[in-house]
N, C-alpha and C positions, 0 to 999 in steps of 0.2 A: 498621507495619513494611512491609506489602504496598505501600502508597502510596510509600514511600521507594524500594523496589526498582523499582517501575514508573517513578518519576521518574528514577532513575539510568539505567535501560534506555533511556528516551526521550532523555535528554540524550546518551548515548553514540551512539544512532542518529542524532541530529541532527548530531553532530560528524562522523560517518562520511559522512553524506549530503552535507555541504558546501554550497557555494553553489548547487548545482543545485536545492536545495529552496527557494530564495528565492522562486521563482515559484509554488510549490505552495500550494494552499489550506491553511488552518490545520489541518485534519484530518490532513494528511500527517505532522505532527510525531510523533504516536503511532505511525503506520505505519512510520516510519523506524527504529524499534527492530528491525524484522525485515526490511525491504525497503530497497533503495537505488535510485537512479535510473539507475545505470550498467548495462552489459550483462554484468557479471561475476558476476551472481547476488547475491542478498541474503544476509544473515547467517543467516536462518532461512527466509524466504520468497523467492520469485523476484524478480529485479530488475524494476523497472517497465518498462524498455525491453523486456525479454523478454515481459512481459505484453502490452504494446502490440503487439509483433510477433505474438504468438499470436492476437490478436483483430483484426488489421489488415484482414482481409477480411470481418469481421462487420459488417453494416450497422447492427446494433443493439448495437455494442460498449459504448457508454456505459451503456445499459440493462442489458446482461448483467453488466458489471463492478459496477454499482450493486447489483444483486441478489446477486452473489457476495460483495461486501464485507459487505453486511448479513447474509447467511446464514452466512458462514464455511464452511470446508471445505478440501479438497485441490485440487479442480478439475483433476485430472490431473497436478499437479506432484509430483515425487518428493521431497518434503521430509519431515523427521522428524515434524513436528507439524502438524496442520491449523490454518488460520487461524481465530481465534475470531470470533464474531459481532461486528460493529462498526457504528457509526453509528446507534445507537438513541436517542441523546440528542436533545432538541428543537432543538439548534443544529447538529446534524451536517448537513453539506452533502456527502453522499456522491456525488451526481451531479457536483458540481464536481470532486471528487477523481478520479472515474472519467474525466471529460473531460480533466483534466490528464494522467493516465497515458497516455491515447491520443494526446497531443501529442508524447510522447517517441519519439525515433527512434534 
């Protein structure tokens, strides 16, 4: 039952994210259930453009985001729930996702 709920949430997130997700790495599909690429804020987590803006002056932004995605947490965002740990699977390419997020303006 849990996998069905997760699948529905991911599908809904992908529909909301729209074509902007087409350039994102495959790992972004799961993230789209809570985040979007726009600047209007995500459904649960912050919009990725807001994340990119927050870290734009961080010379190690990709490394910082990679660590944050893997660790999970709030990271100063005022959202109801913390982001869970992500990217622990052997095929997870979290650095590619972090680099993609930093391309958004």
